[in-house]
N, C-alpha and C positions, 0 to 999 in steps of 0.2 A: 299808630301802624301795626299790621299783623303780618308776621313773617311767615311766609310758608315753604321756607328751604329747611332742610335736615337740620340745619346750626349755623350760627346761635338762633336760639329759639325766642318767642314771645316770653318776656317774664311776669310772673304773676305779680299782684303789687305787694305783695309780702317779701319778695325777693327784693324787690325796686328800693322799696322801703330799708331794706338791711344795708346798703350803699349808703345812708346817711346817719349811719352810728359815728361817733366821735373818730377824730384820727387817734392813729395809734402806733408806738414806737413797735418795731419788730423785735426790739431788744428786752421787751417788757416781757413779765410773767403771763399778762393778760393776752399775748399774741400766741404766745406758745400753748396758753389753754385752747386759744382758737384754734391752732394748729393740729393739737391732739385729737380734738374732737371730729376735725376735717377726716382725718386719718383712720380713726376707729368707725365713724360713720361709713365709710369708704370700704371697708373690711365688713361692715354689718350688713352691707346692701346685698352683700350673696353670703351670708352667714359663715364668713371665713374666722379661721383662727388664728389668731393673733402670733401663736408661736412656730406656724407654719408659715402666714404670709405676712407682709408687711405693704401699704400704703405710702408710694416716696409721693411727696408735692414737689411741684416744681412752677415758677412762674415763665407762663408762653402757654401757645395754642397746642391743639391735641399733636399736631406735629413735633412738637418738641418732645413731648412727653415718647413717641414713636423714635424719634431720633438718639434719644437719652436710652432706651431700652435695647435698640439693636446695636449702637455702638458699646452699650457695658457688658453683653450677656453671650456677644459673638465671642470667644475665646481669641487669644492673639494667633493661634496655629488653629484656629476654627475657619469652618466653610459653611455659609447659609445657602439654602436653596428658596427662592424665592418666588412663590406661587402668585401669578399674576391675572387678574382678568377685570382690570381696570384700573384708574389713574394712580390710585392710591398704594396699588402694586407698585406702580413702576416709581412711584415717589421713595419706598423702602430701596428701591435699587440704585434710584439716585446717593442716598444717603450711603449705601455700600460703597458705590465708586468715590464720593468723597473722602471717606474715612479708609480707602484703599483695603476695605475689607474683602478677602476672597469670597466670592459670590457664582451663582446661577441664577438666571431667570428663567422660570417656565413660563412662557406666555401662551394664555388661552383666549378665546374667544370672550369679549365681554357679556354676551349675553347668555352665556353657560357656565355651568358649574366645573370648577379644577377637575382637568383628567386624572382620577386617579390613578390608572392603569400605566398613563405616560408617568406620573410622578414616581410608583413604584419602582418604573423601571429605570427611571434616572437614578434613583436611590442607590439599586442594586447594581446598575453596571459602572458605579465609581469607584475607581481603585484604592487601596487603603491610603494611598498618598494624596488621593483630593477627596476623601471622606467626607459627607456632610455631617456636622456637629448639631445644627439646628435647621429648622424648617420654620420661613415666617409666612403669615397670610392676613389679607384683611378680613376680619369678620363680615360686617356689612359694608358691601363696597357702594358708597354713595354716587358713584359714578353712574349706576344704573339702577340701583337699590337691591340689588342681588346680595341675599345672606347665605354666605358661603358656610356648609358643612362642617363643623369641627373635627365633629368626631371620626370620620373615617380617616381625616388624617393625623389626629390624635392615635389610633390604632396603627398609621404608618410608622409615625415617631417614635411610639413606645416599643414596637416590635424590633426598632434597629437603636436602640438607645439614645436617640435624638432629643433635644428641648424642641418644645412648639413657640414659639413667639407670634402673638396675636395683635394686631391693629384693632382693639375694641372701640375705637375714639367714637363710632357712631351707633355704638348697640350697647356698651356697658349700661345700667341702670335699668334697661327694658327686656332686652333680649337673652334669653338663657344662656349661661355658660358654665362649663362643666368643669368647676377648680378640683374636682376629685381625681379628674384624668392625672395619673402622675406624669404627663411626659410634657404638660403645660407649664412653662418657665415663667412666663410673663403675661400681662394684658396692659397695653398702655390707651389711657382715654382721657377725656376733658370734661370739664365742669359745664360747658356751654350747649349740650347737646342732648341725651335722655335725662340727665340729670337737672336739666331747667338752670342751671346758673349762668353765670356771666363768663364771657372771653375773657381769658387774662391768666388761669390757674387749669394745669393740665397735672397729670400724675401716673406712676405705672404700679399698677398689683404685681408684686413678684414673689418669690419662694425666696424664703431667706437661705435655703441651703443654695438656689441659683444665684443668689446676691452675695455668697462668700467665694463666690469664684469670680466675679466682676473683674472685667480690665477698666483703666482709666485712659479711653481715647480721647475724652473732651472735657473742659475745663467746667464752664459753666453748668452744663446737664451730666455731671458725672454722677452716676447713679449711687453708685455706692457710698460716694462722699456726704451726698444728700440723704440718703438713709441714715447714715450711722450719725449724721449730727441730728436730726430730726427724733431718732431716738433719745437723744440725750438733751430734747426741749432745746435744741439750737437751728442757727441756720448759716449758711456761708453767706448770703447774699440777701439786699432788700428785697422780698417777696412782693407781692401785688396784695397789699393787706387788705383793700375794701372788696379784691374777688374773691379773698378768703372767707370776708363775711357775707359773700352772697352765696358761695357755695355750701358753707355749713348752716345758712338758711333754706337753700334749695334741698338739703340733702333732709332737714328736720322736715320739712314740707312732705318731701318724699315720703318718709316714715309715717308720718301723721295719716297720709292718706293712704295707706295699704301698702307701700313698700314696690319693689319691682314689681311684682307680679301684679299688682293692678296699674303702676304705670303703663304696662306692658297691655293690657285690657283695656285701657283708655285709649291707646295709639289703635288698636284694633277697631274700637268701635269707629273711630275717626276714618279711618280707612273704608272700612264697611260702606260708610255715609258717602264718601266719595266715590267708592265704584258704583253705587247705586245709583249716583247722580250722573255719572261719565256718558252715557249714552245720550244725554241729553245736550251734553257739550259739543262742540266743532272738532275737539283735540281729539288724537288719535291716542285710544287708552293702550298702555305699555303692556298690564297682564291683568289677571281675574283679581280681586282684593282678595281671595282666601286661597292663594296659591303660596305657600308657604316657603318656598327657595326664595322668597321676597319678603324684605322689611316693608314695614309701614311707610316708609319716604321711597317713590318711587318714579324715575323720569325716563322719558323716550331717550335711548342712546344710537350711537353709532353703530353700523352694521359690522359681524362677527366677522372675523378671522381664523384661519387654523391655529392650532395649539404649537409654538417653536420653542426651541431652547437656545437661550445666550449665554454664553460662559463669560465670565471675567476672572482674570488671575487673583 
């Protein structure tokens, strides 16, 4: 079967064979070697300094990583502005509601970029008692295939001393992410999208100084505890060991194929081929293959609606 959705992806035979390795107890040193390699290779995907950044692994889908990031990195007295233009932005708002994290939703049309003027206006009109500490956004919003531009959002956050939390589930490993941006606190992602691993393991790439201020709102997905134990070559729970095998093999393959940039170029070539063939099909073509506000996975979505603000105490 050939999968044509953004993820999970069709596995290479090499990654598929890696799942046939011997059973391994998660308390053995061999497992911690595997865990260490996964974490090191995730940072190496974007040439990150391990003294500044750390990769925190967890068993679960990409949503687990996003939930862990949002729950841990929004302070107890913090407030989150969620920039939404698709289903996965809505999901972040649902997480905040579940944890009773003070937040507001800036909801924009699905087929349009975030309204920077509206975001800036909301940030600047918030009183001191409701000041936003963080902004959350989905990078590649797979609802429509839109690739939201993180740079102007980072500029807004940096000018106001805010942290930027990014759902990079469908972009990490292929699209550009500016980890040099001082506003960027963390990126949540998963094995089974651009990295070509299997579902079951996800991760958060987080600044160590942001992690040092993390709070504990959740038990299983406690980001700070997971990071502390993994730094000690330990784990609090039983991970999906064979999914870790698959992730490490996928990361080795990515590196041997030329890394993130080569993966992006591969996707771009496939998108171009699809675009050239689209006029001969009967389906409506959603956008031009060379249109950079869109990532390589694009689908037709529902009509747009005006930007609106939703407040939750």
